[in-house]
C-alpha positions, 0 to 999 in steps of 0.5 A: 488379702488386699486387691491389687491396685491398677496403676494410674494411666498417665497421658502426654497431655498431663505433662508439665515442665519443671517449675524452675530452669536449672542454669547450672549445678556445682557439686562438691564431694568430701568422700569418706566411706562412713559419711560423705558430705555433698554440697550442691549449688544450684542456679535457678530461674523460675519459669513463670509465676510459680515460686514453690520449688520441690526437689526429690530426695531419698535416704539423705541427711540434710545438713543445711540449706542456704538461699542466696548466701543466707542459711534458712531455718527449719521453718523456711522449708518443708522436709519429708522422706521424699522431698525438700520444698521451699519458696524462691525468688524469680532468680536465686542460688540455692546451696544444699549440704547433705550427708550419705553413708556409701559403705552402708548403701546396699541398694547400690543406687546413688553413691556406694562403696564396694570393694574399696571403690566409690561408684554411682548408679543414678539411672533411673532415680538414683541421683536423689540418693546423693542430694536433693534435686529435680530427679527427672529426665527432662531437667538438664543442666551444666555440671561442675563436680569437685571430688576430694578424697584420701590420695593413698586410698583413692588415687583416681577421682573421676566424673563426667566431662573434662578434667579442669583442675587437680591438686594435693591438700595438706592433710593427705587428701587430693582433689579433682575438678570436672566440668561438662559444658553440655547440659545433661539430666542427672541420671547420666551423672557419674562419679568413680573414685578408687585405686584403679589401673589406667590404659590410655589411647586416643581417637582422632575425630573427623574434624582432626581433634584428638580425644584422649581415651582412658580405660580404668580397670582393676590391677591385673586386668590391663592386658585385657583392654585391647579389644574394648578400646578398639571397639570403642574407636570403631563405634566413635567412627561409626557415629560420625559416618552414620549420624554425623555425630562427633564426640564433644568432650576432650576425654572418653573414659570407661571404668570396668570393675567386677562388682558394678551392679548393672551390666553397664551404664552410659554415663556421659563421658564416663561409661561404667561396665561390669568387667565380664561384659567388656574385658 
């Protein structure tokens, strides 16, 4: 029997910032249970002289890598089971296309399909199961997310931020675009797509701005949301009175479903609960 290894001690003095500043990230999801493709476009700026970019990734199929619009050959990047690495100029736009299998994702980390609904769980390190990315809490960026899926099966397409665009496609699919103008770490990213009922309300902030509230639940649970909605509104008011913190998006969404694998997750603007803890 091998001796148990003592974990290495990590000191604050050993911390180093990520090699690049991530100015923005645009995500494009083509949702299918057996094979979902994810296109991630990162706008990057090197912090110093270092030009080696290392991105975390796990259980991903790498489809392509493009640097400033040029598709890279396999000799121009390094790929292993945990990362993708390449050399970059001082500023660049990097587009990475990956494929994942949500229906086969029994780890319930990253993007998974359960009971007919797509859902994400990115804390603590689940985002690396969606795309190659600096999956660490000190890397913040502005996210824009486009979701495309079959409309009949997945009428609700949700992600963080404000809903900026929706539309129908000719092949029976539809899309929604979400934008969060405030930088956040990737562990707070969220996506939900499915056939869910919506209960609507609103909250007026201390400055007089009206915030829409949307609770998404499984059909038949619509009459169980009143206490949760009232609690949310009291919590938002308490944040204002106690800390002077006014909610900064136009929309606050909560999803409550029976089979969410965690008790709850505080994704920015799109909280996800197991229904037994909130309804």
